[in-house]
N, C-alpha and C positions, 0 to 999 in steps of 0.2 A: 913468292912462287904462285901468287894468285892467278896470274894470267899465263896459263900454260901454252895457249895457242896464239898469243899476241893480240887477242881481241880486248878492247877496252869495254868495260861495262858502263852503261849509261845509268846515271843516277835517276831513280824514280822521283826524287824530290824536285819539284818544279819551283820556280820563283814565287808562284802563288802560294805554295805550301810554306815556303820560308816566310812570306809576308803574314800568313795566318798564324804561324808559330810566334812571330814577333808580337803580333797583336795580343795573343793569349798570354804571353809572358808579361807584356805591359799591363794587361788587365789584372794579373795576379799580383804584380808589384803595387798597383793602385789599391787593391783590396788590403794588402798588408799595411800599406801606408795609412789607409782609412782606419783600420783596427788600432794601430798604434796611436793615431790622433785621438780617437774616442777614449782610449785609456788615459791619455794625457789630459783630456778635457775633464774627466771625472776627478783626477788628482787635483787639478787646478780649482775645481769647484770646492773640494774639501779644504784646500789651502785658503781660498777666499772666505770660507765660513770661519776658519780659525782666525784669520786676520780680523774679521768683524768681531769675534769674541775678544780679541786683544785690543779692540778699539782703533784699528787702523783702517778706517773706512775708505780713504783715498787709495790705499794700496789695493784693497779688495776691488774697488771700482776699476782700477787699471788692469788688474788681473782678469776681470770679467770682460773688459774691452778686448783683451788679447784673445780670450776664449771665443768671443763673438767673431773676431776676425778669422780664427781657425775654423769655425763652423762654416763661414762663408767659403773658405778655401776648400773645405770638404764638399760643399754643394757644387762648386765649380768643377772639382775633380769628378763628381758623379755625372755632371753634364758632359764633361770631356769623355767619360767612359761611354756614354750614350752616343756621342758623336763618333767615337771609334767603332762602336758596333754598327752604327749607320754606314760608316765608310766601308766596313767589311761586307755588309749586305749589298752596298752599292757596287763594290768590286765584283762580287759574284754576279750581279745583274749585268755589269758591263761586259764580263766575259761571255755571258749568254748573248748579249746584244751584239757583241763584236762579230759574232758569226753572221748576224743578220744585217749589220750596218756597215757603212763605209768608214774609212779611217777619218774622213773629215767630220763626220757626225760624232765619232768617239772623241776627237780632239775638242769639239765644241762642248761636249758634256764635261770633259775634264776641265776646260776653262771655267765653266759655270761652277764646278765644284771648288776650284781654287778661289773664285770670287766669294763663294759662300764661306770658305775657311777664313779668308781675309776679313770678311764682315763679322764673323764670330770673334776673331781676335780683337777687332775694334770694340765690340761690345764688352769683351773680357777686360780690355784696358780701361774702358770707361767705368765699369763696375768696380774694378779693383782700386779706384782712386782713393776714396776716403769714406768715412762713415756718414750716413745721412742722419737727419734728425730722428727718423724712425728707428734707426739702429741705436742711437744714443738713448732714446726713450726705452727701447727694449732692454738695454743694459741696466738702466736705472730701475726698471720694473723688476728685473731679476734680482738686483741688489736689495730692493725693498722686500721681495719675497723671502730672501735669505734672512733679512733682518727680522721679519715677522716670525720666522721659525725659531728665532732665539728668545723671543719674549717668554718670560717665565710667568705663568698664570698659577693662581693658587689651586690646590688640589680639590677635587669635587668630593664632598662627603659620601661615604659608601652606604651609611644607614639612612633610612627615609627621614625626611624632615617632619617635625611635628606640624599638625594642622594648625593653621592660624585661626584664632577665634575672632569673629568680627567685632570690631570695637563699636559698641552702641552704648546707650545709657547704662550706667552701672545697675545691676540687679540687686535689690536689697533682699537679704535673706532674713525672713522672719523667724525669730526663735520659736521653736515648737514649745507649746505650753507643756509643762510637766503634769503628768497625771498623778493626782494624789488619791490615795485610797480613801473612801468614805468611811467614817467611823460611826 
């Protein structure tokens, strides 16, 4: 019974509002994913530490490689979030410019944006290929750092150390003559 007089109400939600909502939902999902990955990374670091304690260095190295890959994945996700924010700002600017520009100019800008997105995808594909030697070195350095944490060193004494007497020629102690009372 909402329409008593037969008029349909127009929704105030525009396509732009829907697009902004989708972007915000996507941003929130990415933040949740990022938080979950960071927690998983910390767990994997402790597992790698335990594997090193158990003498399983190769498994620890493999786990750290996996961790490194996930860190790169998070970095790519952050870049994608920045791209999404940039697209949002670009969308707002396009709407403002749409009023001042012709459709041909808007189509040209959209084509340039599509080319930039394709170029970014190519870069992502190239970067996602495999580990570089630098990445391998970083994994080995982290493995060494964890190994260094495990080294047990002797405890430092809490009381002060005695002062060291310089070793020179031995000093002869002359016996003191006894004093005898004169009679």
